[in-house]
C-alpha positions as CSV (number, residue, x, y, z in Angstrom):
1,X,-98.4,-57.3,-13.2
2,X,-101.7,-58.3,-10.7
3,X,-98.9,-60.6,-9.0
4,X,-96.4,-57.6,-7.7
5,X,-100.5,-56.3,-6.8
6,X,-100.7,-59.2,-3.9
7,X,-97.8,-59.4,-3.5
8,X,-97.3,-56.0,-1.9
9,X,-101.1,-57.0,-0.8
10,X,-100.2,-60.1,0.7
11,X,-96.4,-58.6,3.0
12,X,-98.3,-55.3,3.7
13,X,-101.5,-57.7,5.7
14,X,-98.6,-60.1,7.4
15,X,-97.0,-56.9,8.6
16,X,-99.9,-55.6,10.1
17,X,-100.5,-59.5,11.5
18,X,-97.4,-59.2,13.6
19,X,-97.5,-55.7,14.7
20,X,-101.0,-56.4,16.3
21,X,-99.4,-60.0,18.1
22,X,-96.6,-57.4,19.8
23,X,-99.2,-54.9,20.5
24,X,-101.3,-57.8,22.1
25,X,-98.3,-59.4,23.7
26,X,-97.4,-56.5,25.1
27,X,-100.6,-54.9,27.0
28,X,-101.8,-58.6,28.4
29,X,-98.4,-59.1,30.0
30,X,-98.4,-59.8,33.8
31,X,-96.4,-57.2,35.7
32,X,-92.8,-58.3,36.9
33,X,-94.1,-57.6,40.3
34,X,-97.1,-59.9,39.9
35,X,-95.2,-62.8,38.6
36,X,-92.6,-62.6,41.3
37,X,-95.5,-63.0,44.0
38,X,-96.9,-66.2,42.7
39,X,-93.2,-66.8,42.4
40,X,-92.4,-66.7,46.1
41,X,-95.5,-68.1,46.7
42,X,-95.5,-71.3,44.6
43,X,-91.7,-72.0,46.3
44,X,-93.1,-71.3,49.7
45,X,-96.0,-74.1,49.4
46,X,-93.7,-76.5,47.4
47,X,-91.2,-76.2,50.2
48,X,-94.3,-77.2,53.0
49,X,-95.3,-79.7,50.6
50,X,-91.3,-81.5,50.7
51,X,-91.1,-80.7,55.1
52,X,-94.7,-81.7,55.8
53,X,-94.2,-85.4,53.5
54,X,-90.8,-85.9,54.5
55,X,-91.6,-87.2,57.6
56,X,-94.1,-89.7,55.4
57,X,-91.8,-91.1,53.4
58,X,-89.6,-91.9,55.7
């Protein structure tokens, strides 16, 4: 009898923890626009770096 109660309590805690985790991930998510700008900036920097080092390697 007591094990059934603890099993239900543990399942309830697990469900609450999963929902809390999902909500935190949704709240702290980076916006698509910000992520796209960061990615474009990184690609431009890599292109400039490769272009600058192209003459050094040859």
